[in-house]
N, C-alpha and C positions, 0 to 999 in steps of 0.2 A: 557387327556385322549383319547389315539388313538382307532381308530378300528383295530381291526386285519386287515392286507393286505388282506388274503383268503377273506374275508367277502365282503372288496369291489370289489374286482375281480369276487367272485360268483353273486353279485349286478350286477355288468356290463355286464354279461354274460347271464343275466335273459331277459327277454321281457322289463321290465319297465326300465332296465340299458340301453339297446338300444334304446328305445325313448328319454331318460334324455341325452344320447350320442349323437343323431344326432340333437336334437334340441339346445343343448349347443355348439356343434362345429360349426352349422350355424352362433351362435350368436358371438362365437371368433373369427371366420374369420372376421365377418362384423367389429369388432373392430379394429383387425389388420392384416390387408388381404394382405399384401406384408409383407415378411421377407427373401426375397432375400436376401445372404451374410450376414446374420446375426447368433449370438447364440443364441437359445432358449433354455432355461432350464423349466422343468416340474418339479416342485416342492411339496410333499405329494403323493398325487395318483391322478396323471394330465396325464400317459400315456394313457388313452382313448381318449384323446383329442390331443396328440402330433402328430398322424401319418400322419395328412394333409400336417406337415410341414416338414416331412424327404422329402429331395429332392429337397426341395425349399432353406430352409435354409442352411447356412454354416455348422452348427451343429447342432445337438437336441438329448437332453441327458435330463435323469431323475434323480433325488435324491430323494429319501424316508426315511422317519424320522426314525432312529434305534429303537424306541420303537412301530412301526408300523410293522414293519418286510420288506423284500424285494422279489418281482417277477420280473424274466427278462423278459424283454422287448427288443424289439418286440418278440414276440415267436417265434421261428425257425431259427433266425437272429443273430447277433454278437450282445451280450448284450448291450445297452447304457442306463443301471440302476444303481446305487451304493448306500447305505446305507450311510446315514450322521447325526451328531447331528444337530437337527435345529439350535443350537447355535452356532457351528461352521462350515459353508459350508466350504467345501475343494476346494475354488476358489480363485481366486485373486480378487485382488480389480477392480471395474470399468472393470469386463470381459465380462458380459452379458448383451445383446441387449435388450430381451424380456423375463419374467419370467412369468408364467403360474399357480398359485399358488390355487392347488384341493385339498380340503381334506387334508386341511394342518391345516389353522388359526382355524378352529372350532374344533380341536382336541388339538391344542396346548396348553401344560401346561405353555409354555413362549412366548406368541405370541409378547408380545416388543422384545424380543432378537431375536425370528425370524424375524421378521419385519426390526430391525436392518440389520441384515445379510442380508436379501434381498437389502435394500438401499445399503450396502458397496458394494455388487458383480454388482449393476447395473450401466452398463456404464453411460456417460453421453448421454442425448438423450432416456436412456434405457426406458422400459415401464413393468410394473406389473398390471397382471390382476388378480383378486382374485375371484374364484368362491366359493362362500358360501350360505347356503341353507338358505331359508325366513324359519323362526321358526313356524310362521303363516300360511305357504303356504298347499298346497294340500298335496304335497311330503311328509312335516314333519310329519305330521300326521298320515300317512301309516306306520304301523311298517315293512314293506318287504323292505323298501327302506334305505338306508344309508344316508338320509336328515333327 
């Protein structure tokens, strides 16, 4: 079951969400620091983490699960987000260099299908980075977070 996209947006606009975004962005850049000339896909609700890649990567865009809903991103600019069925990503085989999957796996009702689709669209040498909450961590026990 998915959390509504508005709930995710509201969390990331709040104080705790800003802290989470800041900490995780630094970790994400540490894992894949150079995306020059690459195609970067944010899957799930990855938009809070995609901004640093804009202007560096060849293309940066996001797909949000249809059951979750969608919000435009970046705000006030040309939209780079679309709705997609998690089992049928509207992308060619081997077309994406980096996939950042955030708030997708933990809410997926068809996680195997979702991961098969990610595998299908990843180019040779492509990489997948999945952000999932630690269900035993401090963030998970706080009812005001999406984790």
